N, C-alpha and C positions, 0 to 999 in steps of 0.2 A: 775920478782922477786916480791914476796909478802912479806910485812913486818908483823911480828907477831902482833896480835891484841892488846897485852898488850902495844905496843908502840904507839897506837893511841892517847892517852892522851898527850904524849910528843910531837907528831907531831902537833896536833891541838894547843897545848900551844905555840909551837914555831911559829905558823902562826898567832896567835892572840896577839895583843898588849893590855893587860889587863889595863883598866883605871877605877878608882873608881868613877870618876865624871860622871854626866849625859851627854849623847851625846848632842852635839849642834844641835839646830833645823836645818833641811835641810841636815844633814850628812847622810851617808849610814846607820849608826847605828840607827839614828832616824827613818828611813824608814822601819825598819824590821817589824813593825806592819802593814805596808801597804798591805801585801800579806797574803793569807791563808798560814800558814806555810808549809803544805803538802796537795796536792789535788790528788785524784784518779779520773780517768775517770770511766765511768760506766763499760767499758770493763775490766779495770784493777781490779776493785772491784769484779767483777764477777769471774775473774780468781783466785784472792786471796782466795775468799770464796770456790771455787772449790778445790783448793789445800789443804786448811785447812780441808775441809770435807773428802777428799780422804785419807789424812794422819791421820785421826781420832785424831786431835790435841786437847788438853785440851782447854776448853773455857776460862781459865785464861790466855792464851797466847794472846799477842797483836802483830800486825804487827809493826815491828821496821824498821824505815827508818833512815839510818846513812851514814856516810862517813868513809873511812879509807885511810891511806896513801898508795900510790902505783898506779899502772896503768901507761899508757904511758903519761898521761897528768898531773899526780901529785896526784890526789885524785880519789878514786873509790866509787861508790854507793854500799850500802849494803841494801838488803831487807831480812827479815827473821822474824820468830815468836819467841817472847821472853817474859819474865816476865817484868812487869812494876816496876821500882825502884822509890824511893821517889824523886829522882832528875828529873825524866822524865817529859816532858810536854805531856799531852794527847791532841790529835787532832782528830777531827771527819771529815770524808769525805765519801760520798756515803754510810752512815749508818755503817761505820767501824771505830773502835777505833784504832788509830795509836799512837805509842809512839816515841818521839824524844828526844834525849839528848840535853839540852839547849846549850851545847858547839858546837853542830853540826848545830844549827839553822842558823847561819850566812851563811853557805854553802848551806842550803836546803830551806831557806825561799822563798816561792813562787813556789816551784817545782811542776810540774804536772807529775804524773806517769800514763802511758798508757800501753795497751797491744794489739798492733795490731796483728791480726792473719791471715793476707793475705799471698799470695805466696811470695811476695818480702820482707816481714818483719814479724817476729814472735818472741814474747818475750817482756819483759818489756822494755819500753823506758822512758827516763827522759828528760823533757823539763825544764831546769834550768835557770832562768833569771839571776842568779849570776855568771854563767860560762862565763869566758872571752874566753875560747877555750875548745874544747872537742876532743876526739879521734874519729877515724872513726867508731869504734864499738859502741860508745855512752855510754860506761860504766865508762869512767873516764873523768875528767875535771880539769881545772885550774881556779883560780880566780885572 
């Protein structure tokens, strides 16, 4: 069962405890800046560029990395091409511009996206240091 995208903000808001104070040193919130927010391997960047070129997508579209509620572990990864909003954080990896909604950052910070193309694995994979567990297919996770 997949939840409608418009519920994503409600789901994320229910998972985040908003605090107006600065994070205490040494807390998980304090360490968000310790990682590159999103990194692509060379293989993933090559595949993304190939997809964008084959679909003749507008140069004004960015790769968006996001999460949404759903999946067997609670949250699922989303990759797609999208416009950049004023709220988005712009990240660069492997010469590509990537947009991330800051509300998703705590779930994605430090993630490495790869694209193995061997016989035993094909497709985008996500190595997420924030995931406490993930499903067998690797497309959903829990924190």
